[in-house]
DRENRO-808859 format. One record per residue: z, y, x of N, C-alpha, C in turn. Coordinates in steps of 0.1 Angstrom, whole numbers, padded with zeros to 4 digits, always signed. Each point is the difference from the previous one (the first is absolute). Layout:
ZYXZYXZYX
...
This chain:
+0345+0180+0228+0001-0008-0015-0002+0008-0012
-0013-0002-0006-0002+0007-0011+0008-0004-0011
+0000+0008-0012+0007-0005-0012-0008-0001-0010
+0003-0011-0010-0007-0003-0010+0006+0007-0011
-0009+0000-0011+0006+0005-0012+0002-0009-0011
+0013+0001-0008+0004-0009-0009+0003+0011-0013
-0007-0003-0010+0002+0009-0012+0010-0006-0008
+0012+0009-0004+0013-0005-0005-0004+0002-0016
+0008-0008-0007+0002+0002-0013+0009+0012-0004
-0005+0008-0008+0011+0012-0006+0011-0005-0004
+0000-0010-0007+0013-0003-0009+0009-0010+0008
-0004-0008+0010+0010-0010+0007+0000+0003+0015
-0011+0006+0005-0003+0001+0015-0007-0013+0006
-0003-0010-0006-0004-0011+0006-0016+0004+0002
-0005-0009+0009-0016+0000+0001-0007+0001-0013
-0010+0007-0003-0008-0001-0012-0015-0005+0004
-0005-0006-0009-0015-0004+0003-0009+0005-0011
-0012-0001+0004-0010+0002-0011-0003-0012-0007
+0000-0001-0013-0005-0013-0009-0013+0002-0005
-0010-0010+0003-0012-0001-0007+0001-0004-0014
+0010-0005-0005+0003-0006-0014+0001+0011-0009
+0009+0009+0003+0001+0011-0008-0003+0013+0004
-0006-0001+0013-0007+0014+0007+0011+0011+0001
+0012-0005+0003+0010+0010+0004+0006-0003+0011
+0010+0010+0005+0010-0004+0011+0012-0007-0006
+0002-0013+0004+0009-0010-0005+0011-0003+0009
+0012+0000-0003+0012-0005+0009+0004-0014-0005
+0000-0007+0011+0004-0014-0002+0017-0002-0003
+0006+0009+0003+0016-0001+0000+0004+0005-0013
-0003+0011-0004+0006+0007-0012-0010-0003-0012
-0012-0002+0002-0010-0002-0011-0007+0012-0004
+0002+0014+0008-0004+0011-0005-0017+0002+0002
-0006+0004-0009-0016+0002+0000-0002+0013+0000
-0007+0008+0007-0007+0012+0003-0012+0003+0000
-0006+0010-0009-0014+0004+0003-0002+0004+0015
-0013-0002+0005-0002+0004+0014+0001+0016+0001
-0005+0006-0010-0001+0015-0002+0014+0005+0002
+0009-0007-0009+0015+0005+0000+0006-0003+0012
-0002-0011+0007+0006-0003+0012-0004+0010+0011
-0012+0004-0001-0005+0008+0011+0008+0014-0002
+0005+0003-0010+0006+0013-0003+0015-0001+0003
+0005-0013+0002+0015-0001+0002+0006+0003+0013
+0012+0002+0000+0007+0005+0011-0002-0010+0011
+0003-0015-0003+0000-0009+0011-0014+0000+0006
-0012+0002-0008-0013+0001+0007+0001+0012+0010
+0005+0012-0004+0000+0010+0007+0005+0000+0014
+0012-0007-0001+0008-0002+0012-0008-0009+0010
-0004-0011-0005-0010-0008+0011-0013+0008+0003
-0007+0006-0009-0011+0007+0000-0013-0009+0004
-0011+0007-0004-0012-0006+0005-0004+0004+0014
+0003-0010+0008-0004+0006+0013-0013-0004+0005
-0010+0006-0005-0013-0003+0002-0006+0013-0001
-0013+0003+0006-0006+0011-0002-0013-0001-0009
-0008+0011-0003-0010+0001-0009-0013-0007+0006
-0010-0006-0007-0009-0008+0005-0012+0006-0009
-0004+0013+0001-0009+0005-0007-0014+0005+0003
+0000-0004+0015-0014+0003+0006-0010-0012-0001
-0014+0006+0000-0010-0010-0003-0003-0008+0012
-0007-0011-0003-0001-0011+0010-0004+0006+0014
-0010+0007-0001-0006+0007+0012+0009+0006+0011
+0012+0004-0007+0011+0008+0005+0010-0008+0006
-0001-0013-0002+0012-0008+0002+0000-0008+0014
+0009+0000+0009-0001-0010+0010+0007-0013-0003
-0010-0010-0002+0005-0013-0005+0006-0009+0012
-0001+0004+0011+0005-0008+0012+0014-0003-0002
+0004-0012+0006+0014-0008-0002+0005+0000+0015
+0008+0008+0003+0008+0002+0015+0012-0003-0001
+0004-0013-0008+0015-0006+0001-0001-0005+0014
+0012+0000+0005+0002-0008+0012+0002-0012+0003
+0009-0007-0009+0006-0013+0003-0003-0009-0013
+0003-0011+0001-0002-0009-0012+0011-0001-0008
+0011+0004+0003+0013-0002-0008+0008+0015+0002
+0008+0001-0010+0006+0014+0001+0015-0003-0007
+0009+0008+0002+0015-0003-0004+0003+0013-0008
+0005-0003-0014+0005+0010-0010+0014-0002-0002
+0007+0009-0004+0013+0000-0005+0002+0000-0017
+0005-0012-0005+0001+0001-0015+0013+0011-0005
-0004+0011-0007+0008+0009-0004+0013-0006-0009
-0002-0012-0006+0012-0005-0007+0010-0008+0007
-0005-0007+0010+0012-0009+0006+0001+0003+0016
-0012+0007+0005+0000+0002+0014-0007-0010+0007
-0005-0011-0006-0006-0011+0007-0014+0004+0005
-0004-0007+0009-0013+0003+0007-0013-0008-0008
-0007+0006-0004-0015-0004-0002-0009+0000+0008
-0005-0013+0003-0012-0002+0011-0012-0002-0008
-0010+0009+0001-0012-0002-0007-0011+0001+0010
-0013-0005-0004-0011+0002+0009-0005+0016-0003
-0010+0003+0008-0002+0014-0002-0010+0005-0009
-0003-0010-0011-0005+0004-0009+0008-0002-0014
+0012-0003+0001+0008-0002-0012+0004+0017-0005
-0002-0001-0013+0002+0016-0005+0013-0001-0010
+0000-0014-0006+0013-0002-0010+0005-0015+0002
+0013-0002+0000+0007-0012+0003+0011-0002-0008
+0010-0011+0004+0013-0002-0004+0010-0004+0010
+0012+0006-0001+0011-0002+0011+0005-0014-0002
-0002-0009+0011+0005-0012+0000+0013-0003-0002
+0009+0012+0003+0013-0001-0001+0006+0003-0013
-0003+0011-0007+0004+0005-0013-0010-0003-0011
-0013-0002+0004-0007-0002-0011-0008+0012-0007
+0004+0010+0005-0006+0014-0007-0012+0001+0005
-0011+0005-0007-0011+0005+0004-0002+0011+0007
-0008+0001+0009-0002+0009+0011-0014+0006+0001
-0001+0011+0003-0015+0007+0004+0001+0006+0012
-0009-0001+0009-0001+0005+0013-0007+0012+0000
+0005+0012-0001-0006+0011-0002-0010+0003+0009
+0001+0000+0012-0012+0003+0007-0012-0005+0001
+0000-0015-0006-0011-0005-0003-0009+0005-0012
+0005+0010-0007-0006+0005-0011-0002+0015+0000
-0002+0004+0015-0001+0015+0003-0013+0002+0004
-0004+0011+0001-0013+0005+0006-0013-0009-0006
-0006-0004+0009-0012-0008-0003+0003-0014-0006
+0011-0004-0001+0007-0011-0006+0006+0002-0013
-0002+0011-0005+0006+0003-0013-0011-0003-0010
+0001-0009-0009-0010-0003-0010-0004+0012-0011
-0012+0001-0003-0004+0008-0010+0004-0006-0015
-0002-0011-0002+0005-0007-0013+0007-0013+0002
+0005-0005-0012+0009-0014+0000-0003-0003-0014
-0003-0013-0002+0000-0006-0011+0014-0009-0001
+0008+0005-0009+0012-0007-0002+0001-0014-0004
+0009-0011+0004+0000-0011-0006+0001-0001-0017
-0009-0007-0006+0002-0004-0016+0004-0013-0001
+0000-0007+0011+0004-0015-0005+0013-0003+0009
+0007-0011-0004+0013-0003+0007+0002-0011+0010
+0006-0005+0007+0003-0011+0007-0001-0012-0008
+0007+0000-0010+0000-0011-0011-0015-0003-0004
-0009+0010-0002-0013-0003-0002-0009-0005+0011
+0003+0003+0013-0006-0003+0011+0006-0016+0003
+0011-0003-0002+0005-0014+0001-0008-0009-0009
+0000+0005-0011-0007-0008-0014-0012-0004+0004
-0007+0011+0005-0015-0002+0004-0001-0008+0010
+0008-0001+0012+0000-0010+0011+0003-0013-0005
+0009-0002-0008+0004-0013-0005-0015-0006-0007
-0006+0007-0009-0012-0003-0006-0011-0003+0009
+0000+0006+0013-0010-0003+0008+0003-0013+0008
+0012-0003+0000+0003-0016+0005-0003-0010-0009
+0000+0002-0014+0000-0011-0009-0012-0007+0001
+0001-0013-0003-0011-0009+0002-0006-0002+0014
+0008+0000+0010-0004-0001+0014+0008-0008+0008
-0002-0014-0002+0012-0010+0005-0004+0000+0016
-0010+0005+0005-0001-0001+0014+0005+0013+0008
+0008+0010-0007+0005+0011+0005+0011-0006+0009
+0003+0006+0014+0010-0002+0007+0013+0002-0007
+0011-0007+0002+0013+0003-0007+0007+0014+0003
-0004+0004+0012+0004+0013+0004-0004+0013-0010
-0011-0003-0005-0005+0012-0008+0006-0003-0015
+0005-0011-0003+0007-0003-0014+0013+0003+0000
+0005+0003+0012+0017+0002+0002+0003+0014-0008
+0010-0001-0007+0006+0013-0009+0002+0009+0009
+0006-0001+0011+0004+0010+0009-0013+0006+0006
-0009-0008+0002-0013+0006+0005-0004+0008-0009
-0001-0004-0012-0007+0008-0013+0007+0012-0003
+0013-0001+0001+0007+0015-0004+0000+0010+0013
-0007-0006+0010+0000+0010+0012-0011+0011-0001
-0008-0001-0010-0012+0010-0004+0005+0012+0001
-0007+0008+0005+0005+0016+0002-0009+0008-0008
+0006+0013-0003-0007+0010-0004-0004+0009+0010
-0012+0004+0002-0004+0008+0014-0011+0010-0004
+0004+0014+0004-0012+0008-0003-0007-0001+0013
-0014-0004-0002-0010+0001+0010-0008+0013+0002
-0004+0002+0013-0009+0013+0001-0014-0003-0004
-0007+0007-0006-0013+0002-0005-0006+0014+0003
-0012-0002+0006-0009+0012-0003-0010+0002-0011
-0001+0011-0007-0008+0002-0010-0009+0009+0003
-0013-0006-0002-0012+0008+0004-0009+0004-0011
-0004+0014-0001-0005+0003-0011-0016+0007+0005
-0011+0000-0006-0012+0008+0004-0008+0000-0011
-0012+0007+0002-0010+0001-0010-0013-0006+0010
-0009-0007-0007-0011-0005+0005-0013+0001-0007
-0009+0001+0010-0015+0003-0006-0007-0013+0008
-0006-0009-0009-0007-0011+0006-0013-0004-0003
-0007-0007+0007-0014-0005-0001-0002-0012+0004
-0003-0009-0007-0001-0014+0005-0016-0005-0005
-0004-0009+0009-0013-0008-0002+0002-0015-0001
-0005-0006-0009+0002-0014-0004-0015-0004+0001
-0001-0015+0003-0011-0007-0002+0005-0011-0011
-0012-0001-0011+0004-0009-0011-0011-0008-0004
+0002-0010-0006-0011-0010-0005+0003-0003-0016
-0013-0001-0006+0002-0007-0013-0009-0014+0001
+0007-0008-0005-0009-0014+0000-0002-0003-0015
-0013-0005-0001-0003-0007-0015-0006-0011+0001
+0003-0011-0008-0005-0013+0000-0007-0002-0014
-0011-0007+0001-0007-0005-0012-0007-0014+0006
-0007-0005-0011-0009-0013+0002-0009-0001-0010
-0011-0009+0003-0010-0001-0010-0002-0015+0000
-0010-0008-0005-0001-0015-0001+0000-0006+0014
-0005+0010+0011-0003-0008+0011+0009+0005+0011
+0006+0014+0002+0006+0003+0012+0013+0009-0008
+0010-0001+0010+0010+0009-0002+0000+0011+0011
+0002+0014-0006-0002+0010+0008+0012+0009+0001
-0001+0007+0012+0012+0009+0005-0005+0013+0006
+0002+0009-0007-0002+0015+0006+0011+0007+0004
+0000+0008+0013+0011+0007+0004-0006+0014+0004
+0007+0011-0008-0005+0014+0003+0012+0006+0008
-0004+0006+0011+0007+0007+0010+0002+0016-0005
+0011+0004+0002+0003+0013-0002+0008+0008+0009
+0000+0013+0003+0008+0009+0007+0007+0008-0008
+0013-0001-0002+0009+0010-0008+0007+0011+0007
-0001+0011-0006+0008+0011+0006+0010+0006-0009
+0013+0002+0002+0011+0003-0007+0008+0010+0008
+0004+0010-0008+0008+0010+0006+0012+0004-0008
+0009+0007+0004+0013+0005-0009+0009+0006+0007
+0009+0007-0007+0012+0008+0004+0012-0008-0007
+0010-0003+0010+0012-0005-0006+0012+0006+0008
+0012+0001-0006+0012+0004+0006+0009-0012+0000
+0007+0000+0011+0010-0009+0001+0014+0009+0004
+0011-0005-0007+0012+0004+0000+0011-0009+0004
+0008+0002+0010+0011-0009+0004-0004-0012+0003
-0013-0004+0009+0001-0015+0002+0010-0003+0010
+0006-0011-0002+0012-0004+0009-0002-0008+0012
+0006+0002+0010-0003-0008+0012+0014-0001+0008
+0003-0014+0003+0014-0003+0003+0001+0006+0014
+0012+0006+0001+0004+0007+0014+0009-0007+0009
+0003-0013-0002+0009-0006+0006-0007-0011+0009
+0003-0003+0012-0004-0011+0007+0008-0013-0003
+0009+0000-0007+0009-0011-0002-0005-0009-0013
-0009+0009-0008-0005-0008-0011-0014-0003-0001
-0006-0010-0006-0013-0002+0001-0007+0007-0010
-0010+0006+0005-0009+0009-0007-0006-0005-0014
-0003-0015+0001-0007-0003-0011+0010-0004-0011
+0012-0003+0005+0011-0005-0011+0005+0013-0006
+0000+0012+0007+0002+0012-0006-0010+0005-0011
-0013-0004+0003-0010+0005-0009+0000-0011-0013
+0005-0011+0003+0001-0010-0010+0008+0003-0011
+0011+0009+0004+0008+0002-0012-0001+0014-0007
-0011+0006+0004-0005+0012-0006-0005-0001-0014
-0002+0009-0009+0001+0014+0006+0016+0004-0008
+0002+0012+0007+0010+0007-0003-0003+0011-0009
+0010+0004-0009-0004+0011-0011+0004+0014+0006
-0009+0008+0006+0003+0011+0005+0006+0011-0010
+0002-0002-0013+0005+0008-0008+0016-0002+0000
+0003-0008+0007+0015-0005+0003+0005+0008+0012
-0010+0004+0008+0003+0008+0011+0007+0012-0001
+0012+0003+0009+0008+0013-0001+0001+0005+0013
+0002+0013+0000+0004+0005+0014+0010-0005+0007
-0001-0003+0013+0010-0010+0005+0013+0009+0003
+0011-0011-0004+0014+0004+0004+0007-0012+0007
+0008+0003+0010+0006-0012+0004+0008-0008-0009
+0007+0005-0009+0007-0006-0009-0006-0012-0007
-0014+0000-0003-0005-0013-0003-0001-0014+0008
+0003+0005+0014+0001-0013+0009+0015-0007-0002
+0009+0010-0004+0015-0007-0002+0002-0013-0006
+0005-0009+0009+0000-0014-0008-0013-0009+0005
-0007+0005+0008-0012-0009+0004-0003+0002+0014
-0010-0007+0005-0004+0001+0014-0013+0010+0001
-0003+0004+0011-0014+0008+0001-0003+0002+0013
-0015-0001+0004-0003+0003+0010-0008+0012+0004
-0002+0006+0010-0009+0012+0002-0013-0005+0006
-0010+0006+0000-0012-0005+0004-0001-0002+0015
-0007-0012+0004-0003-0001+0014-0016-0003+0001
-0007+0003-0010-0016+0001+0002-0002+0013-0006
-0011+0006+0009-0002+0015-0002-0013+0000-0008
-0001+0009-0009-0012+0000-0010-0013-0003+0006
-0002+0004+0012-0015+0000+0005-0002-0015+0003
+0009-0008+0002+0001-0016+0000-0006-0005-0011
+0002+0004-0012-0003-0003-0014-0013+0002-0005
-0007+0010+0008-0013+0004-0005-0012-0010-0004
+0000-0009+0009-0010-0011-0001+0003-0008-0013
+0012-0003-0001+0002-0007-0013-0002+0009-0015
+0005+0012+0003-0003+0009-0012-0016+0002-0003
-0007+0001+0011-0014+0002-0001-0006-0012-0007
+0004-0011+0004-0005-0014-0005+0004+0001-0015
+0012+0002-0004+0003+0000-0014-0008+0010-0007
-0003+0011+0004-0008+0010-0007-0014-0003-0001
-0007-0007+0012-0013-0005-0001-0001-0011-0010
+0009-0010-0004+0000-0010-0008+0002+0006-0014
+0008+0010-0002+0002+0005-0013-0015+0008-0004
-0006+0008+0008-0008+0008-0002-0014-0011-0003
-0003-0009+0008-0011-0012-0001+0002-0008-0015
+0014-0003-0005+0001-0006-0011-0004+0009-0010
+0005+0013+0000-0005+0008-0012-0016+0002+0001
-0004+0002+0010-0015+0003-0002-0009-0014-0003
+0006-0012+0003-0005-0010-0003-0001-0005-0017
+0011+0007-0005+0001+0000-0015-0014+0007-0005
-0006+0008+0006-0011+0006-0005-0013-0008+0002
+0000-0011+0007-0010-0008+0003+0001-0014-0007
-0008-0001-0011+0002-0012-0009-0016-0007-0002
+0000-0011-0003-0010-0008-0002-0008-0005+0013
+0008-0002+0009-0006-0006+0014+0007-0013+0005
-0009-0008+0004+0008-0013+0003+0008+0000+0013
-0002+0010+0008+0005+0002+0013-0001+0015+0005
+0011+0005+0007+0001+0013+0006+0007-0001+0013
-0005+0007+0011+0003-0001+0013+0002+0014+0004
+0010+0006+0005+0000+0014+0006-0006+0000+0012
-0011+0010+0001-0007+0003+0012+0005+0012+0007
+0004+0011-0005+0008+0011+0010+0009+0009-0010
+0009+0007+0007+0007+0008-0006+0005+0010+0006
+0003+0012-0007+0003+0013+0004+0011+0005-0006
+0011+0004+0004+0011+0005-0006+0006+0014+0008
-0001+0011-0008+0006+0013+0004+0013+0001-0005
+0010+0003+0010+0014+0003-0005+0003+0013-0001
+0008+0006-0010+0004+0015+0003+0013-0001-0009
+0007+0012+0001+0015+0003-0003+0009-0013+0002
-0001-0004+0012+0008-0010+0005+0016+0004+0001
+0007-0009-0006+0017+0002+0002+0007-0011+0002
+0013+0001+0006+0007-0012+0000+0015+0004-0003
+0006-0008-0006+0015+0000-0003+0007-0011+0005
+0012+0000+0003+0011-0008+0004+0008-0004-0010
+0003-0012-0004+0007-0005-0013+0009-0013+0004
+0010-0002-0006+0008-0014-0001-0001-0007-0011
-0005-0012-0001-0004-0007-0013+0012-0012+0001
+0003-0003-0012+0011-0010+0000-0007-0015+0000
+0008-0008+0008-0004-0015+0001+0012-0009+0002
+0001-0009-0010+0010-0010+0004-0006-0012+0010
+0008-0004+0010-0007-0006+0011+0009-0011+0007
-0006-0010+0002+0007-0012+0006-0010-0007+0012
+0006+0002+0011-0008-0007+0012+0007-0010+0006
-0007-0012-0002+0008-0013+0007-0009-0006+0011
+0007-0003+0012-0010-0007+0008+0004-0016-0001
-0011-0006+0002+0000-0016-0003-0009-0005+0011
+0005-0006+0010-0007-0007+0012-0009+0007+0007
+0005+0015+0003-0005+0010+0008-0011+0008-0006
+0001-0002-0014-0011+0009-0007+0009+0008-0011
-0006+0013-0003+0008+0007-0011-0008-0002-0011
+0008-0001-0012-0004+0000-0014+0007+0011-0007
-0007+0007-0008+0005+0012-0006-0003-0001-0016
+0012+0002-0009-0003+0003-0013+0003+0015-0001
-0007+0008-0009+0001+0013-0001-0005+0002-0017
+0010+0010-0004-0002+0004-0015-0002+0014-0002
-0008+0005-0008-0002+0014-0001+0013+0005-0009
+0009+0008+0007+0010+0005-0006+0000+0007-0013
-0012+0007+0000-0003+0008-0013-0006-0009-0013
-0009-0008+0003-0007-0007-0009+0005-0015-0002
+0007-0007+0010+0003-0012+0002-0011-0010+0003
-0012+0004+0002-0010-0009+0005+0005-0006+0013
-0003-0013+0003+0006-0008+0011-0009-0011+0005
+0001+0001+0013-0008-0011+0009+0007-0006+0012
-0002-0011+0002+0005-0007+0012-0008-0011+0006
+0003-0001+0014-0008-0012+0006+0011-0011+0005
-0003-0011-0004+0009-0011+0001-0004-0011+0009
+0011-0006+0008-0007-0011+0008+0002-0015-0007
-0004-0009+0008+0002-0015-0007+0008-0007+0011
+0011-0006-0006+0008-0010+0007-0009-0013+0001
-0007-0004+0014-0007-0010+0001+0007-0014+0001
+0015+0003+0002+0008-0012+0000+0002-0005-0012
-0001+0008-0012+0001-0002-0013-0014-0005-0005
-0011+0006+0005-0014-0006-0004-0002-0013+0004
+0004-0002+0014-0003-0015+0001+0010-0009-0002
+0012+0003-0006+0009-0009-0008-0005-0001-0012
-0006+0009-0008-0007-0003-0012-0011-0010+0001
-0007+0004+0010-0013-0006+0001+0002-0016+0005
+0012-0003+0007+0003-0014+0003+0005-0005-0012
+0007+0007-0008+0006-0007-0011-0012-0004-0011
-0009+0008-0003-0011-0003-0007-0009-0010+0005
-0002+0000+0013-0007-0012+0007+0007-0014-0002
+0012+0001+0002+0009-0014-0003-0001-0002-0015
+0001+0009-0008-0001-0003-0015-0016-0006-0002
-0009+0008+0004-0013-0007-0003-0002-0014+0007
+0004-0001+0011-0001-0015+0006+0007-0010-0008
+0012+0003-0004+0007-0006-0008-0007-0006-0014
-0006+0010-0006-0008-0001-0013-0012-0011+0004
-0006+0004+0011-0012-0011+0002+0004-0013+0004
+0011-0002+0006+0008-0011+0003+0002-0010-0013
+0005+0008-0008+0004-0008-0015-0012-0004-0006
-0009+0008+0000-0015-0003-0005-0004-0011+0005
+0000-0002+0015-0004-0010+0007+0006-0012-0003
+0014+0000-0002+0005-0012-0004-0002-0005-0016
-0002+0010-0007-0003-0005-0016-0015-0006+0000
-0008+0006+0010-0014-0008-0001+0000-0013+0007
């Protein structure tokens, strides 16, 4: 049975967590607030240690394969001795018995150790307020979604992302048209000129993110972008304290098509900015050469709530750095038909009253 890491407050010995609100290690019990750099130098941190190795090799030298054996594993909480049962991708969690945050050290070692992490900048209160705002003005939302306990169960999660960087040299060919209309006293005229446009250019891309978890929807994760990479710092497990975290279960090679599509669209958009004065443009061919390819592994902060309703999952997600939020919501058709029946009855009553008056 593996042991989890619980970081302790140097002042009172209780579990200590990272707070996105003040960007410090914060103890809920004694109220101590400690700068991350100062905490990393403390005796309490040194006792527990950073049980994870270096991650400095380049992409081509890494073995990204996932060889975990089972679906679940058991760990011991060092605070109370309770058992923490996690799936094989959980890298940080909380003990259900004592409530202390726990980091699963082996999930952050070797190829699973991230290069970078963007710490949380927003709080749970921010996420709850955003979720409530999303629910406003939606009378057909099922009661389950408006339940206060449900809303409060939103969780702060560090999700795995691959960051792709490369230089590109591109050549695109387009077909374009220019349409002109005029008329005289007898006829209306239309003239269409056809052109072939050639565009080329060099572009560099830095840290294009791709979701590295099968549990989350790729489109949803892209919708809460962008993340500000200026806030990214070298990974330290202490940033995970007090939050949940997953290690990747999607390898970078599986993300290549998504990344290439994003690169293609970005290049095409930029090249089309140079083609003005045409009534229509269609891409005919494209050729992109990639060089200086690089990939890094990072953890990004997300406030997440996944609710299942009538066999379908609905997800609320908020960028834990910027506060940008999105969510898909169901319709309670019982309420819908109830409202529709009420409106129908009201309309019938109005027409009946008008008929009597006539």
